[in-house]
All heavy atoms as TSV, in Angstrom:
chain	resi	resn	atom	element	x	y	z
A	1	MET	N	N	0.848	-1.169	-0.029
A	1	MET	CA	C	0.023	0.055	-0.015
A	1	MET	C	C	0.856	1.203	0.005
A	1	MET	O	O	1.919	1.301	0.733
A	1	MET	CB	C	-0.928	0.015	1.269
A	1	MET	CG	C	-1.759	1.259	1.321
A	1	MET	SD	S	-2.641	1.510	2.911
A	1	MET	CE	C	-3.610	0.083	2.894
A	2	ASP	N	N	0.554	2.171	-0.756
A	2	ASP	CA	C	1.296	3.497	-0.829
A	2	ASP	C	C	0.396	4.498	-0.143
A	2	ASP	O	O	-0.800	4.527	-0.287
A	2	ASP	CB	C	1.425	3.908	-2.299
A	2	ASP	CG	C	2.356	3.007	-3.047
A	2	ASP	OD1	O	3.246	2.329	-2.428
A	2	ASP	OD2	O	2.247	2.849	-4.247
A	3	TYR	N	N	1.039	5.322	0.639
A	3	TYR	CA	C	0.366	6.517	1.176
A	3	TYR	C	C	0.885	7.721	0.478
A	3	TYR	O	O	2.022	8.069	0.528
A	3	TYR	CB	C	0.647	6.581	2.670
A	3	TYR	CG	C	-0.011	7.843	3.320
A	3	TYR	CD1	C	-1.325	7.836	3.642
A	3	TYR	CD2	C	0.761	8.992	3.556
A	3	TYR	CE1	C	-1.862	8.932	4.182
A	3	TYR	CE2	C	0.155	10.096	4.076
A	3	TYR	CZ	C	-1.182	10.064	4.411
A	3	TYR	OH	O	-1.764	11.184	4.963
A	4	ILE	N	N	0.025	8.446	-0.262
A	4	ILE	CA	C	0.383	9.534	-1.048
A	4	ILE	C	C	-0.417	10.743	-0.457
A	4	ILE	O	O	-1.567	10.690	-0.353
A	4	ILE	CB	C	0.033	9.428	-2.480
A	4	ILE	CG1	C	0.746	8.137	-3.009
A	4	ILE	CG2	C	0.416	10.640	-3.298
A	4	ILE	CD1	C	0.326	7.752	-4.399
A	5	ARG	N	N	0.295	11.823	-0.093
A	5	ARG	CA	C	-0.315	12.971	0.502
A	5	ARG	C	C	-0.418	14.086	-0.527
A	5	ARG	O	O	0.598	14.521	-1.105
A	5	ARG	CB	C	0.522	13.444	1.669
A	5	ARG	CG	C	-0.230	14.576	2.444
A	5	ARG	CD	C	0.550	14.851	3.728
A	5	ARG	NE	N	-0.168	15.833	4.486
A	5	ARG	CZ	C	-1.040	15.588	5.437
A	5	ARG	NH1	N	-1.245	14.323	5.801
A	5	ARG	NH2	N	-1.646	16.520	6.111
A	6	GLY	N	N	-1.600	14.451	-0.945
A	6	GLY	CA	C	-1.820	15.438	-1.907
A	6	GLY	C	C	-2.097	14.906	-3.270
A	6	GLY	O	O	-1.406	14.038	-3.807
A	7	LEU	N	N	-3.150	15.351	-3.899
A	7	LEU	CA	C	-3.580	14.812	-5.227
A	7	LEU	C	C	-2.500	14.993	-6.274
A	7	LEU	O	O	-2.282	14.172	-7.112
A	7	LEU	CB	C	-4.917	15.498	-5.667
A	7	LEU	CG	C	-5.491	15.081	-6.988
A	7	LEU	CD1	C	-5.776	13.565	-6.958
A	7	LEU	CD2	C	-6.772	15.795	-7.292
A	8	GLU	N	N	-1.787	16.136	-6.180
A	8	GLU	CA	C	-0.743	16.490	-7.190
A	8	GLU	C	C	0.352	15.416	-7.116
A	8	GLU	O	O	1.111	15.210	-8.131
A	8	GLU	CB	C	-0.245	17.836	-7.058
A	8	GLU	CG	C	0.417	18.161	-5.723
A	8	GLU	CD	C	-0.474	18.427	-4.611
A	8	GLU	OE1	O	-1.680	18.624	-4.758
A	8	GLU	OE2	O	0.000	18.386	-3.457
A	9	ALA	N	N	0.583	14.731	-5.995
A	9	ALA	CA	C	1.571	13.732	-5.928
A	9	ALA	C	C	1.204	12.430	-6.535
A	9	ALA	O	O	2.102	11.562	-6.680
A	9	ALA	CB	C	1.933	13.534	-4.433
A	10	TYR	N	N	-0.051	12.259	-6.877
A	10	TYR	CA	C	-0.438	10.949	-7.484
A	10	TYR	C	C	-0.278	11.036	-8.894
A	10	TYR	O	O	-0.931	11.832	-9.659
A	10	TYR	CB	C	-2.030	10.708	-7.144
A	10	TYR	CG	C	-2.461	9.391	-7.695
A	10	TYR	CD1	C	-2.089	8.148	-7.162
A	10	TYR	CD2	C	-3.245	9.320	-8.947
A	10	TYR	CE1	C	-2.546	6.925	-7.674
A	10	TYR	CE2	C	-3.685	8.161	-9.462
A	10	TYR	CZ	C	-3.327	6.960	-8.887
A	10	TYR	OH	O	-3.729	5.786	-9.395
A	11	GLN	N	N	0.660	10.221	-9.439
A	11	GLN	CA	C	0.969	10.195	-10.906
A	11	GLN	C	C	0.924	8.778	-11.404
A	11	GLN	O	O	1.810	7.976	-11.155
A	11	GLN	CB	C	2.378	10.778	-11.172
A	11	GLN	CG	C	2.584	12.188	-10.680
A	11	GLN	CD	C	1.803	13.186	-11.468
A	11	GLN	OE1	O	1.646	13.068	-12.705
A	11	GLN	NE2	N	1.271	14.173	-10.822
A	12	ASP	N	N	-0.180	8.378	-12.038
A	12	ASP	CA	C	-0.396	7.066	-12.562
A	12	ASP	C	C	-1.360	7.077	-13.697
A	12	ASP	O	O	-2.430	7.585	-13.513
A	12	ASP	CB	C	-0.884	6.143	-11.469
A	12	ASP	CG	C	-0.657	4.604	-11.837
A	12	ASP	OD1	O	-0.616	4.348	-13.014
A	12	ASP	OD2	O	-0.547	3.842	-10.878
A	13	SER	N	N	-0.975	6.617	-14.793
A	13	SER	CA	C	-1.834	6.669	-15.975
A	13	SER	C	C	-2.603	5.390	-16.242
A	13	SER	O	O	-3.386	5.296	-17.196
A	13	SER	CB	C	-1.016	7.038	-17.256
A	13	SER	OG	O	-0.052	6.074	-17.430
A	14	ARG	N	N	-2.378	4.340	-15.356
A	14	ARG	CA	C	-3.104	3.109	-15.505
A	14	ARG	C	C	-4.599	3.239	-15.036
A	14	ARG	O	O	-4.912	4.133	-14.277
A	14	ARG	CB	C	-2.476	2.059	-14.614
A	14	ARG	CG	C	-1.093	1.668	-15.040
A	14	ARG	CD	C	-0.449	0.698	-14.081
A	14	ARG	NE	N	-0.223	1.368	-12.764
A	14	ARG	CZ	C	0.284	0.743	-11.773
A	14	ARG	NH1	N	0.433	-0.521	-11.683
A	14	ARG	NH2	N	0.582	1.450	-10.597
A	15	GLU	N	N	-5.435	2.390	-15.635
A	15	GLU	CA	C	-6.820	2.349	-15.280
A	15	GLU	C	C	-6.949	1.984	-13.839
A	15	GLU	O	O	-6.155	1.144	-13.338
A	15	GLU	CB	C	-7.615	1.414	-16.147
A	15	GLU	CG	C	-7.784	1.880	-17.596
A	15	GLU	CD	C	-8.708	0.948	-18.403
A	15	GLU	OE1	O	-9.413	0.130	-17.775
A	15	GLU	OE2	O	-8.672	1.075	-19.567
A	16	ALA	N	N	-7.984	2.480	-13.112
A	16	ALA	CA	C	-8.084	2.234	-11.728
A	16	ALA	C	C	-9.517	2.229	-11.265
A	16	ALA	O	O	-10.388	2.909	-11.903
A	16	ALA	CB	C	-7.293	3.306	-10.882
A	17	ALA	N	N	-9.793	1.415	-10.255
A	17	ALA	CA	C	-11.092	1.465	-9.569
A	17	ALA	C	C	-10.858	2.273	-8.343
A	17	ALA	O	O	-9.941	2.030	-7.536
A	17	ALA	CB	C	-11.467	-0.021	-9.237
A	18	ILE	N	N	-11.662	3.373	-8.209
A	18	ILE	CA	C	-11.407	4.354	-7.126
A	18	ILE	C	C	-12.597	4.500	-6.240
A	18	ILE	O	O	-13.731	4.659	-6.742
A	18	ILE	CB	C	-11.009	5.699	-7.711
A	18	ILE	CG1	C	-9.803	5.547	-8.607
A	18	ILE	CG2	C	-10.758	6.739	-6.642
A	18	ILE	CD1	C	-9.470	6.780	-9.448
A	19	THR	N	N	-12.437	4.591	-5.008
A	19	THR	CA	C	-13.527	5.028	-4.071
A	19	THR	C	C	-13.054	6.299	-3.331
A	19	THR	O	O	-11.890	6.442	-3.004
A	19	THR	CB	C	-13.863	3.899	-3.046
A	19	THR	OG1	O	-14.943	4.303	-2.273
A	19	THR	CG2	C	-12.720	3.536	-2.131
A	20	LEU	N	N	-13.944	7.173	-3.215
A	20	LEU	CA	C	-13.673	8.544	-2.632
A	20	LEU	C	C	-14.462	8.661	-1.288
A	20	LEU	O	O	-15.539	8.193	-1.253
A	20	LEU	CB	C	-14.151	9.651	-3.515
A	20	LEU	CG	C	-13.671	9.613	-4.970
A	20	LEU	CD1	C	-14.373	10.660	-5.753
A	20	LEU	CD2	C	-12.216	9.904	-5.023
A	21	GLY	N	N	-13.902	9.300	-0.334
A	21	GLY	CA	C	-14.644	9.579	0.853
A	21	GLY	C	C	-13.790	10.108	1.973
A	21	GLY	O	O	-12.558	10.288	1.851
A	22	LYS	N	N	-14.481	10.444	3.079
A	22	LYS	CA	C	-13.759	10.807	4.322
A	22	LYS	C	C	-13.808	9.585	5.169
A	22	LYS	O	O	-14.772	9.191	5.821
A	22	LYS	CB	C	-14.518	11.976	4.968
A	22	LYS	CG	C	-13.794	12.391	6.229
A	22	LYS	CD	C	-14.398	13.603	6.846
A	22	LYS	CE	C	-13.527	13.997	8.010
A	22	LYS	NZ	N	-14.048	13.893	9.355
A	23	PHE	N	N	-12.707	8.898	5.151
A	23	PHE	CA	C	-12.604	7.626	5.855
A	23	PHE	C	C	-12.130	7.851	7.266
A	23	PHE	O	O	-10.931	7.798	7.605
A	23	PHE	CB	C	-11.673	6.655	5.121
A	23	PHE	CG	C	-12.240	6.191	3.811
A	23	PHE	CD1	C	-12.015	6.935	2.695
A	23	PHE	CD2	C	-13.051	5.109	3.687
A	23	PHE	CE1	C	-12.553	6.589	1.485
A	23	PHE	CE2	C	-13.580	4.679	2.515
A	23	PHE	CZ	C	-13.323	5.442	1.395
A	24	ASP	N	N	-13.002	8.277	8.123
A	24	ASP	CA	C	-12.736	8.623	9.523
A	24	ASP	C	C	-12.924	7.402	10.391
A	24	ASP	O	O	-13.721	7.377	11.362
A	24	ASP	CB	C	-13.758	9.746	9.926
A	24	ASP	CG	C	-15.181	9.403	9.708
A	24	ASP	OD1	O	-15.425	8.423	9.033
A	24	ASP	OD2	O	-16.078	10.087	10.233
A	25	GLY	N	N	-12.186	6.397	10.102
A	25	GLY	CA	C	-12.273	5.052	10.742
A	25	GLY	C	C	-12.830	4.133	9.684
A	25	GLY	O	O	-13.517	4.559	8.745
A	26	VAL	N	N	-12.559	2.855	9.766
A	26	VAL	CA	C	-13.004	1.962	8.786
A	26	VAL	C	C	-14.096	1.073	9.321
A	26	VAL	O	O	-13.880	-0.014	9.802
A	26	VAL	CB	C	-11.806	1.071	8.272
A	26	VAL	CG1	C	-12.176	0.200	7.090
A	26	VAL	CG2	C	-10.586	1.949	7.861
A	27	HIS	N	N	-15.346	1.634	9.300
A	27	HIS	CA	C	-16.517	0.844	9.772
A	27	HIS	C	C	-17.025	0.004	8.598
A	27	HIS	O	O	-16.467	-0.013	7.508
A	27	HIS	CB	C	-17.640	1.847	10.291
A	27	HIS	CG	C	-17.982	2.890	9.287
A	27	HIS	ND1	N	-18.754	2.589	8.243
A	27	HIS	CD2	C	-17.858	4.154	9.384
A	27	HIS	CE1	C	-19.037	3.743	7.497
A	27	HIS	NE2	N	-18.414	4.732	8.204
A	28	ARG	N	N	-18.139	-0.683	8.769
A	28	ARG	CA	C	-18.622	-1.651	7.809
A	28	ARG	C	C	-18.873	-1.096	6.430
A	28	ARG	O	O	-18.643	-1.633	5.477
A	28	ARG	CB	C	-19.864	-2.278	8.313
A	28	ARG	CG	C	-19.541	-3.404	9.331
A	28	ARG	CD	C	-20.767	-4.138	9.678
A	28	ARG	NE	N	-21.439	-3.431	10.750
A	28	ARG	CZ	C	-22.481	-3.882	11.395
A	28	ARG	NH1	N	-22.960	-5.089	11.194
A	28	ARG	NH2	N	-22.908	-3.153	12.398
A	29	GLY	N	N	-19.385	0.161	6.375
A	29	GLY	CA	C	-19.687	0.800	5.133
A	29	GLY	C	C	-18.384	1.085	4.320
A	29	GLY	O	O	-18.270	0.770	3.141
A	30	HIS	N	N	-17.366	1.503	5.062
A	30	HIS	CA	C	-16.072	1.720	4.385
A	30	HIS	C	C	-15.465	0.416	3.946
A	30	HIS	O	O	-14.906	0.323	2.848
A	30	HIS	CB	C	-15.115	2.410	5.337
A	30	HIS	CG	C	-15.493	3.798	5.723
A	30	HIS	ND1	N	-15.255	4.360	6.929
A	30	HIS	CD2	C	-16.088	4.796	4.963
A	30	HIS	CE1	C	-15.652	5.615	6.923
A	30	HIS	NE2	N	-16.195	5.873	5.745
A	31	GLN	N	N	-15.573	-0.577	4.863
A	31	GLN	CA	C	-15.053	-1.899	4.406
A	31	GLN	C	C	-15.684	-2.419	3.147
A	31	GLN	O	O	-15.009	-3.007	2.321
A	31	GLN	CB	C	-15.268	-2.920	5.560
A	31	GLN	CG	C	-14.408	-2.621	6.828
A	31	GLN	CD	C	-14.712	-3.519	7.978
A	31	GLN	OE1	O	-15.322	-4.565	7.796
A	31	GLN	NE2	N	-14.404	-3.035	9.166
A	32	LYS	N	N	-16.968	-2.245	3.079
A	32	LYS	CA	C	-17.676	-2.706	1.849
A	32	LYS	C	C	-17.182	-1.987	0.545
A	32	LYS	O	O	-17.000	-2.628	-0.517
A	32	LYS	CB	C	-19.236	-2.427	2.003
A	32	LYS	CG	C	-20.065	-3.146	1.018
A	32	LYS	CD	C	-21.567	-3.000	1.404
A	32	LYS	CE	C	-22.456	-3.798	0.468
A	32	LYS	NZ	N	-23.825	-3.794	0.835
A	33	LEU	N	N	-17.041	-0.678	0.640
A	33	LEU	CA	C	-16.513	0.070	-0.461
A	33	LEU	C	C	-15.107	-0.406	-0.905
A	33	LEU	O	O	-14.766	-0.583	-2.024
A	33	LEU	CB	C	-16.347	1.618	-0.142
A	33	LEU	CG	C	-17.748	2.338	-0.073
A	33	LEU	CD1	C	-17.569	3.691	0.450
A	33	LEU	CD2	C	-18.432	2.367	-1.405
A	34	ILE	N	N	-14.208	-0.528	0.123
A	34	ILE	CA	C	-12.901	-0.968	-0.161
A	34	ILE	C	C	-12.850	-2.464	-0.724
A	34	ILE	O	O	-12.106	-2.692	-1.670
A	34	ILE	CB	C	-11.989	-0.895	1.139
A	34	ILE	CG1	C	-11.790	0.593	1.490
A	34	ILE	CG2	C	-10.607	-1.551	0.933
A	34	ILE	CD1	C	-11.256	0.787	2.869
A	35	LYS	N	N	-13.701	-3.249	-0.180
A	35	LYS	CA	C	-13.794	-4.643	-0.758
A	35	LYS	C	C	-14.228	-4.605	-2.245
A	35	LYS	O	O	-13.690	-5.412	-2.973
A	35	LYS	CB	C	-14.762	-5.511	0.079
A	35	LYS	CG	C	-14.905	-6.842	-0.328
A	35	LYS	CD	C	-15.850	-7.676	0.548
A	35	LYS	CE	C	-15.997	-9.090	0.092
A	35	LYS	NZ	N	-16.919	-9.858	0.978
A	36	LYS	N	N	-15.140	-3.755	-2.556
A	36	LYS	CA	C	-15.584	-3.674	-3.931
A	36	LYS	C	C	-14.491	-3.187	-4.880
A	36	LYS	O	O	-14.341	-3.727	-5.933
A	36	LYS	CB	C	-16.789	-2.703	-4.040
A	36	LYS	CG	C	-17.462	-2.555	-5.413
A	36	LYS	CD	C	-18.009	-3.868	-5.865
A	36	LYS	CE	C	-18.693	-3.703	-7.180
A	36	LYS	NZ	N	-19.267	-4.955	-7.675
A	37	VAL	N	N	-13.692	-2.191	-4.459
A	37	VAL	CA	C	-12.555	-1.755	-5.258
A	37	VAL	C	C	-11.564	-2.864	-5.465
A	37	VAL	O	O	-11.053	-3.078	-6.508
A	37	VAL	CB	C	-12.000	-0.508	-4.639
A	37	VAL	CG1	C	-10.596	-0.217	-5.177
A	37	VAL	CG2	C	-12.877	0.682	-4.709
A	38	CYS	N	N	-11.329	-3.721	-4.404
A	38	CYS	CA	C	-10.400	-4.815	-4.533
A	38	CYS	C	C	-10.948	-5.868	-5.480
A	38	CYS	O	O	-10.253	-6.543	-6.202
A	38	CYS	CB	C	-10.122	-5.328	-3.169
A	38	CYS	SG	S	-9.117	-4.266	-2.107
A	39	GLN	N	N	-12.276	-6.150	-5.424
A	39	GLN	CA	C	-12.856	-7.094	-6.335
A	39	GLN	C	C	-12.716	-6.623	-7.787
A	39	GLN	O	O	-12.390	-7.455	-8.632
A	39	GLN	CB	C	-14.376	-7.271	-6.007
A	39	GLN	CG	C	-14.576	-7.989	-4.752
A	39	GLN	CD	C	-16.080	-7.980	-4.361
A	39	GLN	OE1	O	-16.849	-7.196	-4.752
A	39	GLN	NE2	N	-16.493	-8.864	-3.478
A	40	LEU	N	N	-12.960	-5.342	-8.084
A	40	LEU	CA	C	-12.724	-4.819	-9.319
A	40	LEU	C	C	-11.293	-4.975	-9.840
A	40	LEU	O	O	-11.035	-5.231	-10.956
A	40	LEU	CB	C	-13.176	-3.321	-9.469
A	40	LEU	CG	C	-14.663	-3.114	-9.375
A	40	LEU	CD1	C	-15.048	-1.677	-9.194
A	40	LEU	CD2	C	-15.354	-3.700	-10.702
A	41	LYS	N	N	-10.347	-4.795	-8.928
A	41	LYS	CA	C	-8.965	-4.943	-9.249
A	41	LYS	C	C	-8.709	-6.413	-9.688
A	41	LYS	O	O	-8.067	-6.599	-10.730
A	41	LYS	CB	C	-8.115	-4.672	-7.990
A	41	LYS	CG	C	-6.640	-4.935	-8.287
A	41	LYS	CD	C	-5.780	-4.731	-7.009
A	41	LYS	CE	C	-4.344	-5.067	-7.218
A	41	LYS	NZ	N	-3.517	-4.873	-6.119
A	42	ALA	N	N	-9.221	-7.361	-9.003
A	42	ALA	CA	C	-9.004	-8.776	-9.324
A	42	ALA	C	C	-9.748	-9.132	-10.544
A	42	ALA	O	O	-9.193	-9.871	-11.428
A	42	ALA	CB	C	-9.496	-9.636	-8.165
A	43	LYS	N	N	-10.944	-8.615	-10.794
A	43	LYS	CA	C	-11.696	-9.023	-11.946
A	43	LYS	C	C	-11.297	-8.282	-13.246
A	43	LYS	O	O	-11.169	-8.948	-14.296
A	43	LYS	CB	C	-13.212	-8.596	-11.677
A	43	LYS	CG	C	-14.170	-8.969	-12.767
A	43	LYS	CD	C	-15.587	-8.613	-12.430
A	43	LYS	CE	C	-16.539	-8.994	-13.549
A	43	LYS	NZ	N	-17.910	-8.643	-13.159
A	44	LYS	N	N	-10.865	-7.079	-13.135
A	44	LYS	CA	C	-10.563	-6.293	-14.313
A	44	LYS	C	C	-9.119	-6.034	-14.535
A	44	LYS	O	O	-8.677	-5.481	-15.541
A	44	LYS	CB	C	-11.329	-5.000	-14.383
A	44	LYS	CG	C	-12.799	-5.225	-14.334
A	44	LYS	CD	C	-13.583	-4.059	-14.956
A	44	LYS	CE	C	-15.109	-4.430	-14.863
A	44	LYS	NZ	N	-15.693	-4.505	-16.171
A	45	GLY	N	N	-8.312	-6.351	-13.555
A	45	GLY	CA	C	-6.865	-6.095	-13.605
A	45	GLY	C	C	-6.431	-4.615	-13.568
A	45	GLY	O	O	-5.468	-4.243	-14.146
A	46	VAL	N	N	-7.243	-3.847	-12.869
A	46	VAL	CA	C	-6.937	-2.449	-12.731
A	46	VAL	C	C	-6.334	-2.132	-11.322
A	46	VAL	O	O	-6.344	-2.998	-10.455
A	46	VAL	CB	C	-8.244	-1.601	-12.905
A	46	VAL	CG1	C	-8.778	-1.687	-14.231
A	46	VAL	CG2	C	-9.279	-1.899	-11.897
A	47	ARG	N	N	-5.728	-1.041	-11.213
A	47	ARG	CA	C	-5.178	-0.567	-9.897
A	47	ARG	C	C	-6.343	-0.191	-8.904
A	47	ARG	O	O	-7.329	0.374	-9.390
A	47	ARG	CB	C	-4.311	0.602	-10.120
A	47	ARG	CG	C	-3.563	1.013	-8.900
A	47	ARG	CD	C	-2.525	1.989	-9.102
A	47	ARG	NE	N	-1.920	2.351	-7.800
A	47	ARG	CZ	C	-0.714	2.710	-7.629
A	47	ARG	NH1	N	0.064	2.898	-8.641
A	47	ARG	NH2	N	-0.269	2.961	-6.476
A	48	SER	N	N	-6.210	-0.551	-7.682
A	48	SER	CA	C	-7.264	-0.149	-6.680
A	48	SER	C	C	-6.757	1.036	-5.850
A	48	SER	O	O	-5.618	1.082	-5.458
A	48	SER	CB	C	-7.603	-1.282	-5.741
A	48	SER	OG	O	-6.519	-1.734	-5.110
A	49	VAL	N	N	-7.593	2.035	-5.827
A	49	VAL	CA	C	-7.211	3.308	-5.035
A	49	VAL	C	C	-8.335	3.700	-4.093
A	49	VAL	O	O	-9.533	3.717	-4.470
A	49	VAL	CB	C	-7.037	4.399	-6.098
A	49	VAL	CG1	C	-6.689	5.771	-5.414
A	49	VAL	CG2	C	-5.971	4.053	-7.139
A	50	VAL	N	N	-7.972	4.047	-2.915
A	50	VAL	CA	C	-8.832	4.642	-1.903
A	50	VAL	C	C	-8.348	6.088	-1.722
A	50	VAL	O	O	-7.183	6.400	-1.323
A	50	VAL	CB	C	-8.760	3.896	-0.592
A	50	VAL	CG1	C	-9.604	4.655	0.455
A	50	VAL	CG2	C	-9.229	2.482	-0.738
A	51	PHE	N	N	-9.197	7.043	-2.129
A	51	PHE	CA	C	-8.910	8.436	-2.061
A	51	PHE	C	C	-9.687	8.988	-0.823
A	51	PHE	O	O	-10.874	9.102	-0.811
A	51	PHE	CB	C	-9.425	9.093	-3.334
A	51	PHE	CG	C	-8.965	10.567	-3.442
A	51	PHE	CD1	C	-7.881	10.895	-4.196
A	51	PHE	CD2	C	-9.686	11.570	-2.809
A	51	PHE	CE1	C	-7.459	12.191	-4.255
A	51	PHE	CE2	C	-9.308	12.865	-2.865
A	51	PHE	CZ	C	-8.224	13.202	-3.657
A	52	ALA	N	N	-8.940	9.388	0.208
A	52	ALA	CA	C	-9.525	9.858	1.403
A	52	ALA	C	C	-9.294	11.353	1.549
A	52	ALA	O	O	-8.222	11.857	1.383
A	52	ALA	CB	C	-8.984	9.138	2.616
A	53	PHE	N	N	-10.331	12.063	1.857
A	53	PHE	CA	C	-10.328	13.509	2.090
A	53	PHE	C	C	-9.971	13.807	3.480
A	53	PHE	O	O	-10.486	13.192	4.447
A	53	PHE	CB	C	-11.628	14.217	1.824
A	53	PHE	CG	C	-12.067	14.015	0.333
A	53	PHE	CD1	C	-12.996	13.050	-0.020
A	53	PHE	CD2	C	-11.517	14.886	-0.619
A	53	PHE	CE1	C	-13.340	12.962	-1.312
A	53	PHE	CE2	C	-11.914	14.689	-1.927
A	53	PHE	CZ	C	-12.846	13.773	-2.284
A	54	ASP	N	N	-9.057	14.771	3.700
A	54	ASP	CA	C	-8.803	15.295	5.074
A	54	ASP	C	C	-9.684	16.622	5.241
A	54	ASP	O	O	-9.318	17.612	4.667
A	54	ASP	CB	C	-7.354	15.612	5.284
A	54	ASP	CG	C	-6.953	16.157	6.647
A	54	ASP	OD1	O	-7.852	16.167	7.495
A	54	ASP	OD2	O	-5.812	16.493	6.801
A	55	MET	N	N	-10.712	16.509	6.020
A	55	MET	CA	C	-11.725	17.647	6.013
A	55	MET	C	C	-11.288	18.585	7.174
A	55	MET	O	O	-11.828	19.751	7.172
A	55	MET	CB	C	-13.066	17.173	6.379
A	55	MET	CG	C	-13.621	16.251	5.325
A	55	MET	SD	S	-13.772	16.975	3.747
A	55	MET	CE	C	-15.216	17.993	3.999
A	56	ASN	N	N	-10.349	18.326	8.065
A	56	ASN	CA	C	-10.021	19.228	9.163
A	56	ASN	C	C	-9.624	20.603	8.754
A	56	ASN	O	O	-10.096	21.599	9.236
A	56	ASN	CB	C	-8.955	18.615	10.048
A	56	ASN	CG	C	-9.500	17.458	10.953
A	56	ASN	OD1	O	-10.721	17.394	11.148
A	56	ASN	ND2	N	-8.732	16.514	11.367
A	57	PRO	N	N	-8.700	20.755	7.791
A	57	PRO	CA	C	-8.304	22.134	7.371
A	57	PRO	C	C	-9.484	22.912	6.808
A	57	PRO	O	O	-9.570	24.120	7.098
A	57	PRO	CB	C	-7.259	21.925	6.276
A	57	PRO	CG	C	-6.634	20.529	6.611
A	57	PRO	CD	C	-7.810	19.744	7.093
A	58	LEU	N	N	-10.346	22.276	6.101
A	58	LEU	CA	C	-11.561	22.983	5.558
A	58	LEU	C	C	-12.434	23.441	6.694
A	58	LEU	O	O	-12.926	24.523	6.727
A	58	LEU	CB	C	-12.312	22.061	4.592
A	58	LEU	CG	C	-13.645	22.652	4.116
A	58	LEU	CD1	C	-13.372	23.905	3.219
A	58	LEU	CD2	C	-14.341	21.594	3.230
A	59	TYR	N	N	-12.715	22.530	7.675
A	59	TYR	CA	C	-13.537	22.876	8.826
A	59	TYR	C	C	-12.937	24.035	9.631
A	59	TYR	O	O	-13.615	24.891	10.119
A	59	TYR	CB	C	-13.847	21.708	9.652
A	59	TYR	CG	C	-14.856	20.733	9.048
A	59	TYR	CD1	C	-14.599	19.377	8.935
A	59	TYR	CD2	C	-16.043	21.202	8.616
A	59	TYR	CE1	C	-15.505	18.562	8.376
A	59	TYR	CE2	C	-16.938	20.366	7.982
A	59	TYR	CZ	C	-16.732	19.062	7.913
A	59	TYR	OH	O	-17.633	18.167	7.306
A	60	GLU	N	N	-11.627	24.011	9.768
A	60	GLU	CA	C	-10.929	25.075	10.555
A	60	GLU	C	C	-11.131	26.391	9.799
A	60	GLU	O	O	-11.413	27.432	10.509
A	60	GLU	CB	C	-9.465	24.750	10.692
A	60	GLU	CG	C	-9.261	23.630	11.657
A	60	GLU	CD	C	-7.768	23.114	11.719
A	60	GLU	OE1	O	-6.878	23.801	11.100
A	60	GLU	OE2	O	-7.524	22.087	12.320
A	61	LYS	N	N	-11.041	26.465	8.520
A	61	LYS	CA	C	-11.246	27.663	7.765
A	61	LYS	C	C	-12.600	28.246	7.858
A	61	LYS	O	O	-12.851	29.423	7.881
A	61	LYS	CB	C	-10.892	27.489	6.283
A	61	LYS	CG	C	-9.384	27.414	5.994
A	61	LYS	CD	C	-9.141	27.219	4.538
A	61	LYS	CE	C	-7.713	26.982	4.269
A	61	LYS	NZ	N	-7.418	26.710	2.836
A	62	LEU	N	N	-13.554	27.320	7.984
A	62	LEU	CA	C	-15.039	27.598	8.076
A	62	LEU	C	C	-15.398	27.966	9.528
A	62	LEU	O	O	-16.592	28.260	9.783
A	62	LEU	CB	C	-15.893	26.589	7.476
A	62	LEU	CG	C	-15.672	26.372	5.992
A	62	LEU	CD1	C	-16.550	25.158	5.517
A	62	LEU	CD2	C	-16.111	27.612	5.223
A	63	GLY	N	N	-14.506	27.722	10.452
A	63	GLY	CA	C	-14.822	27.984	11.866
A	63	GLY	C	C	-15.684	26.848	12.525
A	63	GLY	O	O	-16.499	27.100	13.381
A	64	LYS	N	N	-15.540	25.616	11.915
A	64	LYS	CA	C	-16.390	24.502	12.424
A	64	LYS	C	C	-15.607	23.441	13.114
A	64	LYS	O	O	-15.992	22.357	13.236
A	64	LYS	CB	C	-17.158	23.904	11.295
A	64	LYS	CG	C	-18.073	24.854	10.621
A	64	LYS	CD	C	-18.939	24.219	9.549
A	64	LYS	CE	C	-19.783	25.252	8.945
A	64	LYS	NZ	N	-20.884	24.774	8.248
A	65	SER	N	N	-14.461	23.739	13.633
A	65	SER	CA	C	-13.632	22.790	14.237
A	65	SER	C	C	-14.008	22.546	15.747
A	65	SER	O	O	-14.758	23.264	16.311
A	65	SER	CB	C	-12.118	23.160	14.261
A	65	SER	OG	O	-11.925	24.470	14.791
């Protein structure tokens, strides 16, 4: 697994199955999304990517921290 900080740091032109979200802990719903991405990787031979948003800086700017 690679941990990449910042969208501009992600450089890959291969096809990918991607899930997006604020993964604030890996509960059952998150597990289901990640499992689906892994299934697509196995079935279609694409890269699997979990794209997680860090909402704290946005909330701090909006005064909602």
